[in-house]
Kinemage of the C-alpha trace (Angstrom):
@kinemage 1
@onewidth
@group {chain A} dominant
@subgroup {mainchain}
@vectorlist {calphas} color= white
{ca unk a 1} P -16.847 78.446 63.741
{ca unk a 2} L -20.047 79.848 62.270
{ca unk a 3} L -22.150 78.322 59.500
{ca unk a 4} L -23.790 80.860 57.164
{ca unk a 5} L -26.722 80.264 54.816
{ca unk a 6} L -26.511 81.967 51.417
{ca unk a 7} L -29.819 81.896 49.575
{ca unk a 8} L -31.268 83.167 46.281
{ca unk a 9} L -28.059 82.306 44.437
{ca unk a 10} L -27.826 82.492 40.694
{ca unk a 11} L -27.691 78.897 39.430
{ca unk a 12} L -24.356 79.656 37.751
{ca unk a 13} L -22.643 80.835 40.956
{ca unk a 14} L -19.587 78.769 41.892
{ca unk a 15} L -17.838 78.035 45.178
{ca unk a 16} L -15.044 80.390 44.062
{ca unk a 17} L -17.540 83.236 43.441
{ca unk a 18} L -18.984 82.853 46.925
{ca unk a 19} L -15.576 82.494 48.573
{ca unk a 20} L -14.411 85.725 46.881
{ca unk a 21} L -17.487 87.501 48.246
{ca unk a 22} L -16.820 86.438 51.855
{ca unk a 23} L -12.997 86.495 52.061
{ca unk a 24} L -12.691 90.273 52.540
{ca unk a 25} L -14.427 89.775 55.904
{ca unk a 26} L -12.225 86.965 57.227
{ca unk a 27} L -11.047 83.396 56.837
{ca unk a 28} L -13.457 81.189 54.902
{ca unk a 29} L -13.034 77.596 56.025
{ca unk a 30} L -15.440 75.939 53.589
{ca unk a 31} L -17.999 76.769 50.876
{ca unk a 32} L -20.633 74.200 49.874
{ca unk a 33} L -22.996 74.899 46.982
{ca unk a 34} L -25.995 72.587 47.292
{ca unk a 35} L -26.804 70.625 44.148
{ca unk a 36} L -29.636 68.403 43.023
{ca unk a 37} L -28.739 64.718 43.387
{ca unk a 38} L -30.233 63.689 40.069
{ca unk a 39} L -29.227 66.547 37.773
{ca unk a 40} L -26.145 67.941 39.529
{ca unk a 41} L -27.575 71.434 38.974
{ca unk a 42} L -27.312 74.059 41.707
{ca unk a 43} L -30.329 74.298 44.005
{ca unk a 44} L -29.825 78.058 44.442
{ca unk a 45} L -28.303 78.076 47.904
{ca unk a 46} L -25.016 77.412 49.670
{ca unk a 47} L -23.372 77.273 53.074
{ca unk a 48} L -20.227 79.135 54.098
{ca unk a 49} L -18.220 78.215 57.193
{ca unk a 50} L -16.117 80.968 58.711
{ca unk a 51} L -13.614 80.381 61.503
{ca unk a 52} L -14.128 83.608 63.453
{ca unk a 53} L -17.660 84.286 64.739
{ca unk a 54} L -17.222 88.082 64.805
{ca unk a 55} L -15.962 88.142 61.220
{ca unk a 56} L -18.877 85.914 60.182
{ca unk a 57} L -21.361 88.308 61.821
{ca unk a 58} L -19.756 91.241 59.990
{ca unk a 59} L -19.985 89.377 56.676
{ca unk a 60} L -23.659 88.558 57.253
{ca unk a 61} L -24.479 92.186 58.058
{ca unk a 62} L -22.533 93.574 55.118
{ca unk a 63} L -23.488 91.028 52.452
{ca unk a 64} L -27.190 90.389 53.097
{ca unk a 65} L -29.042 91.864 50.105
{ca unk a 66} L -25.858 92.120 48.016
{ca unk a 67} L -26.295 91.534 44.306
{ca unk a 68} L -24.459 88.537 42.814
{ca unk a 69} L -25.199 87.461 39.269
{ca unk a 70} L -28.249 89.721 39.083
{ca unk a 71} L -29.886 88.368 42.255
{ca unk a 72} L -30.141 89.890 45.740
{ca unk a 73} L -28.630 87.381 48.166
{ca unk a 74} L -30.383 86.270 51.332
{ca unk a 75} L -27.611 85.755 53.901
{ca unk a 76} L -28.073 84.770 57.535
{ca unk a 77} L -26.819 82.386 60.180
{ca unk a 78} L -27.653 78.818 59.214
{ca unk a 79} L -30.154 77.005 61.410
{ca unk a 80} L -29.063 73.664 62.829
{ca unk a 81} L -29.951 70.676 60.700
{ca unk a 82} L -33.080 68.971 61.979
{ca unk a 83} L -33.220 65.262 62.588
{ca unk a 84} L -35.219 63.307 60.057
{ca unk a 85} L -37.221 60.293 61.023
{ca unk a 86} L -35.904 57.059 59.541
{ca unk a 87} L -37.861 55.281 56.861
{ca unk a 88} L -38.626 58.183 54.580
{ca unk a 89} L -41.652 58.469 52.390
{ca unk a 90} L -45.146 57.997 53.522
{ca unk a 91} L -47.771 55.639 52.560
{ca unk a 92} L -51.409 55.593 51.909
{ca unk a 93} L -53.495 52.782 53.147
{ca unk a 94} L -53.709 49.142 52.264
{ca unk a 95} L -55.750 48.995 49.095
{ca unk a 96} L -55.314 45.288 48.524
{ca unk a 97} L -58.577 44.402 50.264
{ca unk a 98} L -60.667 46.812 48.301
{ca unk a 99} L -62.838 45.164 45.691
{ca unk a 100} L -63.319 46.843 42.417
{ca unk a 101} L -66.775 46.830 41.019
{ca unk a 102} L -67.066 47.033 37.251
{ca unk a 103} L -68.378 50.316 35.908
{ca unk a 104} L -71.041 49.544 33.305
């Protein structure tokens, strides 16, 4: 199984469009178009999982730079997802002790 990154997608591209692009090269297990959580709009990239590694490599070589919806696709092997630290966000300092002086 190989996971493939597909970048620079037209925001109107669908999972079916991407699947049709990759299927001539082999079995496509899954297509996931990444969307914004708040708006549901495409984020302009997707991931394709192909069963056979050799077929996936052929698809990457053949399709990288291919035009879909007026945009040249950026296609390569997906990097492993990095671990995120728990907690999220960051914080400034503790401003509760700071005294405000009036500006006259």
